[in-house]
C-alpha angles and dihedrals in degrees: 000000000000119000119200128192128185093359093148131053093237105033143052128199127211110262091227129124121193121204121190120211102201110199092345116111098195144035122220095202146318131211130208113206110204125210091252090057096257118141126212112194121195114195122206096353115192112255126233089035139103113247119203109212118180130182 
């Protein structure tokens, strides 16, 4: 998913991405690819939680 924040001069959008798991009960890992090319990987994140990921 792409998350945009502040892409308009008069508006901001919450920098939140929601991912549904369907019938799965675990996540192996997820990655965030930042605009500068840096990648943040989170292994075995807890489900049913908010995760704060910063560059």
